[in-house]
Backbone as XML, in Angstrom:
<?xml version="1.0"?>
<chain id="A" units="angstrom">
  <residue number="1" name="MET">
    <atom name="N" x="126.175" y="100.123" z="102.588"/>
    <atom name="CA" x="125.325" y="101.161" z="102.086"/>
    <atom name="C" x="125.030" y="102.162" z="103.220"/>
  </residue>
  <residue number="2" name="PRO">
    <atom name="N" x="125.102" y="103.481" z="103.001"/>
    <atom name="CA" x="124.834" y="104.414" z="104.064"/>
    <atom name="C" x="123.378" y="104.394" z="104.516"/>
  </residue>
  <residue number="3" name="ARG">
    <atom name="N" x="123.170" y="104.690" z="105.770"/>
    <atom name="CA" x="121.819" y="104.705" z="106.330"/>
    <atom name="C" x="121.159" y="105.983" z="105.884"/>
  </residue>
  <residue number="4" name="LEU">
    <atom name="N" x="119.822" y="105.890" z="105.791"/>
    <atom name="CA" x="119.042" y="107.068" z="105.424"/>
    <atom name="C" x="119.068" y="108.072" z="106.587"/>
  </residue>
  <residue number="5" name="GLY">
    <atom name="N" x="119.056" y="109.316" z="106.255"/>
    <atom name="CA" x="119.006" y="110.353" z="107.302"/>
    <atom name="C" x="117.614" y="110.378" z="107.922"/>
  </residue>
  <residue number="6" name="LYS">
    <atom name="N" x="117.505" y="110.996" z="109.092"/>
    <atom name="CA" x="116.237" y="111.020" z="109.824"/>
    <atom name="C" x="115.126" y="111.656" z="108.998"/>
  </residue>
  <residue number="7" name="ALA">
    <atom name="N" x="115.426" y="112.744" z="108.274"/>
    <atom name="CA" x="114.417" y="113.410" z="107.449"/>
    <atom name="C" x="113.962" y="112.470" z="106.338"/>
  </residue>
  <residue number="8" name="THR">
    <atom name="N" x="114.900" y="111.756" z="105.720"/>
    <atom name="CA" x="114.517" y="110.842" z="104.641"/>
    <atom name="C" x="113.686" y="109.675" z="105.192"/>
  </residue>
  <residue number="9" name="GLU">
    <atom name="N" x="114.055" y="109.139" z="106.364"/>
    <atom name="CA" x="113.285" y="108.096" z="106.969"/>
    <atom name="C" x="111.881" y="108.573" z="107.274"/>
  </residue>
  <residue number="10" name="GLN">
    <atom name="N" x="111.714" y="109.794" z="107.788"/>
    <atom name="CA" x="110.371" y="110.332" z="108.066"/>
    <atom name="C" x="109.592" y="110.504" z="106.800"/>
  </residue>
  <residue number="11" name="SER">
    <atom name="N" x="110.227" y="111.007" z="105.715"/>
    <atom name="CA" x="109.561" y="111.157" z="104.428"/>
    <atom name="C" x="109.060" y="109.809" z="103.932"/>
  </residue>
  <residue number="12" name="ALA">
    <atom name="N" x="109.929" y="108.801" z="104.002"/>
    <atom name="CA" x="109.556" y="107.460" z="103.543"/>
    <atom name="C" x="108.395" y="106.910" z="104.391"/>
  </residue>
  <residue number="13" name="SER">
    <atom name="N" x="108.467" y="107.143" z="105.702"/>
    <atom name="CA" x="107.411" y="106.662" z="106.591"/>
    <atom name="C" x="106.075" y="107.328" z="106.260"/>
  </residue>
  <residue number="14" name="ASP">
    <atom name="N" x="106.096" y="108.647" z="106.113"/>
    <atom name="CA" x="104.852" y="109.367" z="105.752"/>
    <atom name="C" x="104.329" y="108.864" z="104.418"/>
  </residue>
  <residue number="15" name="ALA">
    <atom name="N" x="105.242" y="108.665" z="103.483"/>
    <atom name="CA" x="104.854" y="108.220" z="102.139"/>
    <atom name="C" x="104.219" y="106.840" z="102.206"/>
  </residue>
  <residue number="16" name="PHE">
    <atom name="N" x="104.783" y="105.923" z="103.002"/>
    <atom name="CA" x="104.185" y="104.604" z="103.091"/>
    <atom name="C" x="102.827" y="104.645" z="103.771"/>
  </residue>
  <residue number="17" name="ASP">
    <atom name="N" x="102.666" y="105.532" z="104.744"/>
    <atom name="CA" x="101.346" y="105.683" z="105.357"/>
    <atom name="C" x="100.340" y="106.145" z="104.286"/>
  </residue>
  <residue number="18" name="ALA">
    <atom name="N" x="100.755" y="107.092" z="103.460"/>
    <atom name="CA" x="99.895" y="107.602" z="102.400"/>
    <atom name="C" x="99.605" y="106.538" z="101.352"/>
  </residue>
  <residue number="19" name="LEU">
    <atom name="N" x="100.581" y="105.680" z="101.082"/>
    <atom name="CA" x="100.419" y="104.656" z="100.053"/>
    <atom name="C" x="99.583" y="103.487" z="100.527"/>
  </residue>
  <residue number="20" name="GLY">
    <atom name="N" x="99.187" y="103.488" z="101.780"/>
    <atom name="CA" x="98.384" y="102.386" z="102.315"/>
    <atom name="C" x="96.962" y="102.340" z="101.765"/>
  </residue>
  <residue number="21" name="ASP">
    <atom name="N" x="96.554" y="103.354" z="101.011"/>
    <atom name="CA" x="95.191" y="103.397" z="100.472"/>
    <atom name="C" x="95.203" y="103.209" z="98.969"/>
  </residue>
  <residue number="22" name="GLY">
    <atom name="N" x="94.339" y="102.354" z="98.489"/>
    <atom name="CA" x="94.276" y="102.053" z="97.064"/>
    <atom name="C" x="93.919" y="103.237" z="96.192"/>
  </residue>
  <residue number="23" name="GLN">
    <atom name="N" x="93.057" y="104.120" z="96.672"/>
    <atom name="CA" x="92.702" y="105.318" z="95.898"/>
    <atom name="C" x="93.887" y="106.255" z="95.704"/>
  </residue>
  <residue number="24" name="ARG">
    <atom name="N" x="94.700" y="106.385" z="96.772"/>
    <atom name="CA" x="95.889" y="107.226" z="96.678"/>
    <atom name="C" x="96.910" y="106.610" z="95.732"/>
  </residue>
  <residue number="25" name="ARG">
    <atom name="N" x="97.035" y="105.285" z="95.739"/>
    <atom name="CA" x="97.945" y="104.641" z="94.782"/>
    <atom name="C" x="97.445" y="104.852" z="93.344"/>
  </residue>
  <residue number="26" name="ALA">
    <atom name="N" x="96.128" y="104.819" z="93.176"/>
    <atom name="CA" x="95.557" y="105.039" z="91.833"/>
    <atom name="C" x="95.819" y="106.480" z="91.387"/>
  </residue>
  <residue number="27" name="ILE">
    <atom name="N" x="95.708" y="107.438" z="92.312"/>
    <atom name="CA" x="95.997" y="108.812" z="91.987"/>
    <atom name="C" x="97.448" y="108.975" z="91.531"/>
  </residue>
  <residue number="28" name="LEU">
    <atom name="N" x="98.363" y="108.334" z="92.247"/>
    <atom name="CA" x="99.765" y="108.407" z="91.864"/>
    <atom name="C" x="99.992" y="107.797" z="90.477"/>
  </residue>
  <residue number="29" name="ALA">
    <atom name="N" x="99.287" y="106.701" z="90.188"/>
    <atom name="CA" x="99.423" y="106.101" z="88.856"/>
    <atom name="C" x="98.934" y="107.047" z="87.789"/>
  </residue>
  <residue number="30" name="ILE">
    <atom name="N" x="97.839" y="107.728" z="88.050"/>
    <atom name="CA" x="97.323" y="108.726" z="87.089"/>
    <atom name="C" x="98.332" y="109.864" z="86.896"/>
  </residue>
  <residue number="31" name="LEU">
    <atom name="N" x="98.893" y="110.342" z="88.011"/>
    <atom name="CA" x="99.871" y="111.426" z="87.920"/>
    <atom name="C" x="101.173" y="110.990" z="87.296"/>
  </residue>
  <residue number="32" name="GLY">
    <atom name="N" x="101.418" y="109.671" z="87.233"/>
    <atom name="CA" x="102.606" y="109.167" z="86.577"/>
    <atom name="C" x="102.630" y="109.490" z="85.100"/>
  </residue>
  <residue number="33" name="ASP">
    <atom name="N" x="101.456" y="109.772" z="84.528"/>
    <atom name="CA" x="101.341" y="110.134" z="83.088"/>
    <atom name="C" x="101.531" y="111.639" z="82.905"/>
  </residue>
  <residue number="34" name="GLY">
    <atom name="N" x="101.593" y="112.406" z="84.014"/>
    <atom name="CA" x="101.785" y="113.835" z="83.910"/>
    <atom name="C" x="100.866" y="114.585" z="84.834"/>
  </residue>
  <residue number="35" name="PRO">
    <atom name="N" x="101.124" y="115.884" z="85.007"/>
    <atom name="CA" x="100.296" y="116.723" z="85.894"/>
    <atom name="C" x="98.829" y="116.720" z="85.470"/>
  </residue>
  <residue number="36" name="ARG">
    <atom name="N" x="97.954" y="116.805" z="86.457"/>
    <atom name="CA" x="96.509" y="116.781" z="86.196"/>
    <atom name="C" x="95.786" y="117.686" z="87.173"/>
  </residue>
  <residue number="37" name="ALA">
    <atom name="N" x="94.674" y="118.213" z="86.721"/>
    <atom name="CA" x="93.762" y="118.979" z="87.587"/>
    <atom name="C" x="92.938" y="118.000" z="88.409"/>
  </residue>
  <residue number="38" name="VAL">
    <atom name="N" x="92.426" y="118.472" z="89.509"/>
    <atom name="CA" x="91.612" y="117.609" z="90.405"/>
    <atom name="C" x="90.440" y="116.991" z="89.634"/>
  </residue>
  <residue number="39" name="GLY">
    <atom name="N" x="89.753" y="117.779" z="88.844"/>
    <atom name="CA" x="88.633" y="117.264" z="88.077"/>
    <atom name="C" x="89.006" y="116.146" z="87.138"/>
  </residue>
  <residue number="40" name="ASP">
    <atom name="N" x="90.166" y="116.288" z="86.481"/>
    <atom name="CA" x="90.647" y="115.278" z="85.572"/>
    <atom name="C" x="90.951" y="113.970" z="86.295"/>
  </residue>
  <residue number="41" name="ILE">
    <atom name="N" x="91.512" y="114.091" z="87.478"/>
    <atom name="CA" x="91.819" y="112.893" z="88.309"/>
    <atom name="C" x="90.517" y="112.260" z="88.738"/>
  </residue>
  <residue number="42" name="ALA">
    <atom name="N" x="89.582" y="113.065" z="89.257"/>
    <atom name="CA" x="88.310" y="112.540" z="89.775"/>
    <atom name="C" x="87.517" y="111.825" z="88.665"/>
  </residue>
  <residue number="43" name="ALA">
    <atom name="N" x="87.638" y="112.302" z="87.454"/>
    <atom name="CA" x="86.906" y="111.689" z="86.333"/>
    <atom name="C" x="87.354" y="110.255" z="86.080"/>
  </residue>
  <residue number="44" name="GLN">
    <atom name="N" x="88.562" y="109.905" z="86.525"/>
    <atom name="CA" x="89.106" y="108.592" z="86.276"/>
    <atom name="C" x="88.957" y="107.626" z="87.463"/>
  </residue>
  <residue number="45" name="LEU">
    <atom name="N" x="88.331" y="108.100" z="88.528"/>
    <atom name="CA" x="88.218" y="107.296" z="89.733"/>
    <atom name="C" x="86.747" y="107.148" z="90.161"/>
  </residue>
  <residue number="46" name="PRO">
    <atom name="N" x="86.452" y="106.061" z="90.881"/>
    <atom name="CA" x="85.090" y="105.827" z="91.345"/>
    <atom name="C" x="84.734" y="106.535" z="92.654"/>
  </residue>
  <residue number="47" name="VAL">
    <atom name="N" x="85.385" y="107.646" z="92.936"/>
    <atom name="CA" x="85.107" y="108.404" z="94.159"/>
    <atom name="C" x="84.795" y="109.851" z="93.787"/>
  </residue>
  <residue number="48" name="SER">
    <atom name="N" x="84.228" y="110.573" z="94.710"/>
    <atom name="CA" x="83.810" y="111.941" z="94.469"/>
    <atom name="C" x="84.987" y="112.879" z="94.359"/>
  </residue>
  <residue number="49" name="ARG">
    <atom name="N" x="84.763" y="114.043" z="93.747"/>
    <atom name="CA" x="85.800" y="115.048" z="93.648"/>
    <atom name="C" x="86.295" y="115.493" z="95.007"/>
  </residue>
  <residue number="50" name="PRO">
    <atom name="N" x="85.402" y="115.738" z="96.030"/>
    <atom name="CA" x="85.907" y="116.098" z="97.354"/>
    <atom name="C" x="86.800" y="114.997" z="97.946"/>
  </residue>
  <residue number="51" name="ALA">
    <atom name="N" x="86.482" y="113.742" z="97.687"/>
    <atom name="CA" x="87.293" y="112.625" z="98.193"/>
    <atom name="C" x="88.663" y="112.648" z="97.515"/>
  </residue>
  <residue number="52" name="VAL">
    <atom name="N" x="88.708" y="112.940" z="96.223"/>
    <atom name="CA" x="89.988" y="113.043" z="95.513"/>
    <atom name="C" x="90.812" y="114.172" z="96.093"/>
  </residue>
  <residue number="53" name="SER">
    <atom name="N" x="90.165" y="115.309" z="96.362"/>
    <atom name="CA" x="90.874" y="116.467" z="96.948"/>
    <atom name="C" x="91.445" y="116.086" z="98.308"/>
  </residue>
  <residue number="54" name="TRP">
    <atom name="N" x="90.719" y="115.341" z="99.091"/>
    <atom name="CA" x="91.198" y="114.880" z="100.424"/>
    <atom name="C" x="92.440" y="113.980" z="100.265"/>
  </residue>
  <residue number="55" name="HIS">
    <atom name="N" x="92.328" y="112.998" z="99.330"/>
    <atom name="CA" x="93.450" y="112.121" z="99.083"/>
    <atom name="C" x="94.682" y="112.882" z="98.584"/>
  </residue>
  <residue number="56" name="LEU">
    <atom name="N" x="94.450" y="113.883" z="97.719"/>
    <atom name="CA" x="95.553" y="114.668" z="97.227"/>
    <atom name="C" x="96.209" y="115.468" z="98.328"/>
  </residue>
  <residue number="57" name="ARG">
    <atom name="N" x="95.428" y="115.964" z="99.281"/>
    <atom name="CA" x="96.014" y="116.717" z="100.406"/>
    <atom name="C" x="96.900" y="115.787" z="101.220"/>
  </residue>
  <residue number="58" name="LEU">
    <atom name="N" x="96.450" y="114.530" z="101.453"/>
    <atom name="CA" x="97.281" y="113.590" z="102.200"/>
    <atom name="C" x="98.573" y="113.242" z="101.435"/>
  </residue>
  <residue number="59" name="LEU">
    <atom name="N" x="98.458" y="113.085" z="100.145"/>
    <atom name="CA" x="99.645" y="112.804" z="99.322"/>
    <atom name="C" x="100.598" y="113.991" z="99.334"/>
  </residue>
  <residue number="60" name="LYS">
    <atom name="N" x="100.044" y="115.190" z="99.304"/>
    <atom name="CA" x="100.878" y="116.393" z="99.364"/>
    <atom name="C" x="101.563" y="116.489" z="100.724"/>
  </residue>
  <residue number="61" name="ASP">
    <atom name="N" x="100.827" y="116.236" z="101.791"/>
    <atom name="CA" x="101.408" y="116.286" z="103.132"/>
    <atom name="C" x="102.527" y="115.227" z="103.310"/>
  </residue>
  <residue number="62" name="ALA">
    <atom name="N" x="102.398" y="114.113" z="102.592"/>
    <atom name="CA" x="103.395" y="113.048" z="102.654"/>
    <atom name="C" x="104.589" y="113.349" z="101.738"/>
  </residue>
  <residue number="63" name="GLY">
    <atom name="N" x="104.523" y="114.415" z="100.974"/>
    <atom name="CA" x="105.639" y="114.799" z="100.117"/>
    <atom name="C" x="105.669" y="114.041" z="98.795"/>
  </residue>
  <residue number="64" name="LEU">
    <atom name="N" x="104.564" y="113.422" z="98.389"/>
    <atom name="CA" x="104.566" y="112.673" z="97.146"/>
    <atom name="C" x="104.048" y="113.452" z="95.949"/>
  </residue>
  <residue number="65" name="VAL">
    <atom name="N" x="103.276" y="114.496" z="96.172"/>
    <atom name="CA" x="102.782" y="115.322" z="95.084"/>
    <atom name="C" x="102.992" y="116.809" z="95.401"/>
  </residue>
  <residue number="66" name="ASP">
    <atom name="N" x="103.091" y="117.588" z="94.341"/>
    <atom name="CA" x="103.138" y="119.058" z="94.443"/>
    <atom name="C" x="101.873" y="119.595" z="93.867"/>
  </residue>
  <residue number="67" name="GLU">
    <atom name="N" x="101.477" y="120.777" z="94.351"/>
    <atom name="CA" x="100.292" y="121.454" z="93.869"/>
    <atom name="C" x="100.668" y="122.811" z="93.312"/>
  </residue>
  <residue number="68" name="GLN">
    <atom name="N" x="100.062" y="123.162" z="92.192"/>
    <atom name="CA" x="100.283" y="124.466" z="91.604"/>
    <atom name="C" x="98.958" y="125.061" z="91.233"/>
  </residue>
  <residue number="69" name="ARG">
    <atom name="N" x="98.705" y="126.302" z="91.614"/>
    <atom name="CA" x="97.489" y="126.997" z="91.261"/>
    <atom name="C" x="97.654" y="127.656" z="89.941"/>
  </residue>
  <residue number="70" name="VAL">
    <atom name="N" x="96.707" y="127.400" z="89.042"/>
    <atom name="CA" x="96.651" y="128.017" z="87.735"/>
    <atom name="C" x="95.254" y="128.586" z="87.609"/>
  </residue>
  <residue number="71" name="GLY">
    <atom name="N" x="95.123" y="129.874" z="87.842"/>
    <atom name="CA" x="93.800" y="130.497" z="87.869"/>
    <atom name="C" x="93.009" y="129.906" z="89.044"/>
  </residue>
  <residue number="72" name="THR">
    <atom name="N" x="91.855" y="129.354" z="88.746"/>
    <atom name="CA" x="91.004" y="128.763" z="89.780"/>
    <atom name="C" x="91.261" y="127.263" z="89.912"/>
  </residue>
  <residue number="73" name="ARG">
    <atom name="N" x="92.078" y="126.729" z="89.068"/>
    <atom name="CA" x="92.381" y="125.313" z="89.097"/>
    <atom name="C" x="93.605" y="124.979" z="89.924"/>
  </residue>
  <residue number="74" name="ARG">
    <atom name="N" x="93.613" y="123.798" z="90.475"/>
    <atom name="CA" x="94.818" y="123.263" z="91.160"/>
    <atom name="C" x="95.339" y="122.116" z="90.331"/>
  </residue>
  <residue number="75" name="ILE">
    <atom name="N" x="96.579" y="122.215" z="89.953"/>
    <atom name="CA" x="97.207" y="121.181" z="89.147"/>
    <atom name="C" x="98.164" y="120.405" z="90.048"/>
  </residue>
  <residue number="76" name="TYR">
    <atom name="N" x="98.059" y="119.074" z="90.018"/>
    <atom name="CA" x="98.894" y="118.230" z="90.868"/>
    <atom name="C" x="99.864" y="117.453" z="89.981"/>
  </residue>
  <residue number="77" name="ALA">
    <atom name="N" x="101.072" y="117.225" z="90.519"/>
    <atom name="CA" x="102.085" y="116.461" z="89.809"/>
    <atom name="C" x="102.870" y="115.665" z="90.813"/>
  </residue>
  <residue number="78" name="LEU">
    <atom name="N" x="103.463" y="114.571" z="90.379"/>
    <atom name="CA" x="104.331" y="113.795" z="91.247"/>
    <atom name="C" x="105.497" y="114.669" z="91.720"/>
  </residue>
  <residue number="79" name="ARG">
    <atom name="N" x="105.872" y="114.500" z="92.960"/>
    <atom name="CA" x="106.996" y="115.222" z="93.535"/>
    <atom name="C" x="108.219" y="114.264" z="93.475"/>
  </residue>
  <residue number="80" name="ARG">
    <atom name="N" x="109.160" y="114.582" z="92.645"/>
    <atom name="CA" x="110.299" y="113.699" z="92.414"/>
    <atom name="C" x="111.032" y="113.338" z="93.715"/>
  </residue>
  <residue number="81" name="GLU">
    <atom name="N" x="111.246" y="114.293" z="94.606"/>
    <atom name="CA" x="111.974" y="114.009" z="95.841"/>
    <atom name="C" x="111.236" y="113.024" z="96.716"/>
  </residue>
  <residue number="82" name="GLY">
    <atom name="N" x="109.918" y="113.106" z="96.772"/>
    <atom name="CA" x="109.129" y="112.174" z="97.587"/>
    <atom name="C" x="109.185" y="110.779" z="97.063"/>
  </residue>
  <residue number="83" name="VAL">
    <atom name="N" x="109.029" y="110.645" z="95.744"/>
    <atom name="CA" x="109.096" y="109.342" z="95.116"/>
    <atom name="C" x="110.499" y="108.753" z="95.244"/>
  </residue>
  <residue number="84" name="GLU">
    <atom name="N" x="111.505" y="109.568" z="95.123"/>
    <atom name="CA" x="112.899" y="109.087" z="95.260"/>
    <atom name="C" x="113.171" y="108.640" z="96.693"/>
  </residue>
  <residue number="85" name="ALA">
    <atom name="N" x="112.598" y="109.322" z="97.691"/>
    <atom name="CA" x="112.785" y="108.894" z="99.102"/>
    <atom name="C" x="112.228" y="107.502" z="99.312"/>
  </residue>
  <residue number="86" name="VAL">
    <atom name="N" x="111.081" y="107.210" z="98.725"/>
    <atom name="CA" x="110.472" y="105.861" z="98.850"/>
    <atom name="C" x="111.386" y="104.863" z="98.141"/>
  </residue>
  <residue number="87" name="ALA">
    <atom name="N" x="111.798" y="105.176" z="96.933"/>
    <atom name="CA" x="112.646" y="104.266" z="96.186"/>
    <atom name="C" x="113.991" y="103.985" z="96.900"/>
  </residue>
  <residue number="88" name="GLN">
    <atom name="N" x="114.570" y="105.037" z="97.491"/>
    <atom name="CA" x="115.824" y="104.870" z="98.224"/>
    <atom name="C" x="115.614" y="103.997" z="99.455"/>
  </residue>
  <residue number="89" name="TYR">
    <atom name="N" x="114.508" y="104.187" z="100.162"/>
    <atom name="CA" x="114.207" y="103.395" z="101.338"/>
    <atom name="C" x="114.049" y="101.926" z="100.954"/>
  </residue>
  <residue number="90" name="LEU">
    <atom name="N" x="113.278" y="101.655" z="99.895"/>
    <atom name="CA" x="113.113" y="100.278" z="99.473"/>
    <atom name="C" x="114.413" y="99.644" z="99.000"/>
  </residue>
  <residue number="91" name="ALA">
    <atom name="N" x="115.205" y="100.409" z="98.271"/>
    <atom name="CA" x="116.486" y="99.856" z="97.809"/>
    <atom name="C" x="117.379" y="99.502" z="98.991"/>
  </residue>
  <residue number="92" name="GLU">
    <atom name="N" x="117.375" y="100.328" z="100.017"/>
    <atom name="CA" x="118.223" y="100.018" z="101.191"/>
    <atom name="C" x="117.706" y="98.800" z="101.939"/>
  </residue>
  <residue number="93" name="ILE">
    <atom name="N" x="116.416" y="98.770" z="102.186"/>
    <atom name="CA" x="115.845" y="97.656" z="102.945"/>
    <atom name="C" x="116.010" y="96.350" z="102.174"/>
  </residue>
  <residue number="94" name="TRP">
    <atom name="N" x="115.584" y="96.319" z="100.908"/>
    <atom name="CA" x="115.660" y="95.089" z="100.148"/>
    <atom name="C" x="117.076" y="94.751" z="99.775"/>
  </residue>
  <residue number="95" name="GLY">
    <atom name="N" x="117.909" y="95.760" z="99.559"/>
    <atom name="CA" x="119.307" y="95.496" z="99.252"/>
    <atom name="C" x="120.002" y="94.790" z="100.413"/>
  </residue>
  <residue number="96" name="ASP">
    <atom name="N" x="119.751" y="95.272" z="101.625"/>
    <atom name="CA" x="120.328" y="94.638" z="102.819"/>
    <atom name="C" x="119.816" y="93.206" z="102.998"/>
  </residue>
  <residue number="97" name="ALA">
    <atom name="N" x="118.536" y="93.059" z="102.792"/>
    <atom name="CA" x="117.919" y="91.729" z="102.957"/>
    <atom name="C" x="118.469" y="90.759" z="101.915"/>
  </residue>
  <residue number="98" name="ALA">
    <atom name="N" x="118.603" y="91.194" z="100.692"/>
    <atom name="CA" x="119.149" y="90.349" z="99.620"/>
    <atom name="C" x="120.591" y="89.961" z="99.922"/>
  </residue>
  <residue number="99" name="ALA">
    <atom name="N" x="121.380" y="90.907" z="100.432"/>
    <atom name="CA" x="122.774" y="90.620" z="100.737"/>
    <atom name="C" x="122.844" y="89.595" z="101.876"/>
  </residue>
  <residue number="100" name="ARG">
    <atom name="N" x="122.010" y="89.732" z="102.902"/>
    <atom name="CA" x="122.018" y="88.751" z="104.009"/>
    <atom name="C" x="121.584" y="87.382" z="103.512"/>
  </residue>
  <residue number="101" name="PHE">
    <atom name="N" x="120.570" y="87.342" z="102.663"/>
    <atom name="CA" x="120.095" y="86.072" z="102.131"/>
    <atom name="C" x="121.201" y="85.382" z="101.329"/>
  </residue>
  <residue number="102" name="ARG">
    <atom name="N" x="121.910" y="86.155" z="100.513"/>
    <atom name="CA" x="123.015" y="85.616" z="99.700"/>
    <atom name="C" x="124.100" y="85.044" z="100.603"/>
  </residue>
  <residue number="103" name="LEU">
    <atom name="N" x="124.457" y="85.769" z="101.673"/>
    <atom name="CA" x="125.467" y="85.284" z="102.604"/>
    <atom name="C" x="125.066" y="83.946" z="103.248"/>
  </residue>
  <residue number="104" name="VAL">
    <atom name="N" x="123.808" y="83.860" z="103.680"/>
    <atom name="CA" x="123.328" y="82.638" z="104.287"/>
    <atom name="C" x="123.358" y="81.489" z="103.273"/>
  </residue>
  <residue number="105" name="ALA">
    <atom name="N" x="122.859" y="81.793" z="102.062"/>
    <atom name="CA" x="122.827" y="80.743" z="101.038"/>
    <atom name="C" x="124.207" y="80.248" z="100.671"/>
  </residue>
  <residue number="106" name="GLU">
    <atom name="N" x="125.167" y="81.155" z="100.559"/>
    <atom name="CA" x="126.498" y="80.779" z="100.204"/>
    <atom name="C" x="127.264" y="80.047" z="101.305"/>
  </residue>
  <residue number="107" name="ASN">
    <atom name="N" x="126.815" y="80.228" z="102.544"/>
    <atom name="CA" x="127.504" y="79.622" z="103.688"/>
    <atom name="C" x="126.721" y="78.483" z="104.334"/>
  </residue>
  <residue number="108" name="THR">
    <atom name="N" x="125.743" y="77.992" z="103.632"/>
    <atom name="CA" x="124.938" y="76.887" z="104.168"/>
    <atom name="C" x="125.279" y="75.614" z="103.406"/>
  </residue>
  <residue number="109" name="VAL">
    <atom name="N" x="125.627" y="74.588" z="104.146"/>
    <atom name="CA" x="125.943" y="73.294" z="103.521"/>
    <atom name="C" x="124.643" y="72.499" z="103.448"/>
  </residue>
  <residue number="110" name="PRO">
    <atom name="N" x="124.324" y="72.009" z="102.269"/>
    <atom name="CA" x="123.076" y="71.205" z="102.132"/>
    <atom name="C" x="123.108" y="69.991" z="103.061"/>
  </residue>
  <residue number="111" name="ARG">
    <atom name="N" x="121.942" y="69.717" z="103.646"/>
    <atom name="CA" x="121.813" y="68.569" z="104.523"/>
    <atom name="C" x="121.584" y="67.311" z="103.671"/>
  </residue>
  <residue number="112" name="ASP">
    <atom name="N" x="122.169" y="66.220" z="104.133"/>
    <atom name="CA" x="121.930" y="64.951" z="103.494"/>
    <atom name="C" x="120.866" y="64.234" z="104.324"/>
  </residue>
  <residue number="113" name="ASP">
    <atom name="N" x="119.623" y="64.291" z="103.895"/>
    <atom name="CA" x="118.500" y="63.720" z="104.674"/>
    <atom name="C" x="118.447" y="62.215" z="104.591"/>
  </residue>
  <residue number="114" name="ASP">
    <atom name="N" x="119.344" y="61.635" z="103.831"/>
    <atom name="CA" x="119.337" y="60.158" z="103.671"/>
    <atom name="C" x="120.058" y="59.431" z="104.794"/>
  </residue>
  <residue number="115" name="GLN">
    <atom name="N" x="120.651" y="60.116" z="105.726"/>
    <atom name="CA" x="121.412" y="59.468" z="106.807"/>
    <atom name="C" x="120.548" y="59.009" z="107.904"/>
  </residue>
</chain>
């Protein structure tokens, strides 16, 4: 499997840093149902609207969400490229680990502990 490019690795790293917080993961889950205004997101979380705005800024900086201004409102949506970078990174890491595990398992002779 080809290695991730430096830009993709950085995007995945930034995304994982952003995903380290439960509130940000909750925001992404909410946005998984479709684009939302900050107020709509804040209404579904146990944190203040300014806190939601702060979390959204971090998610935007990490490349996981996009922001669109509609009048005085800001509408946030999942950013496909950011989510795909995380998925690609996980597929590569776990795919390599699974392949190595399979090789070890297939090339290991069971021990006979009765000797």
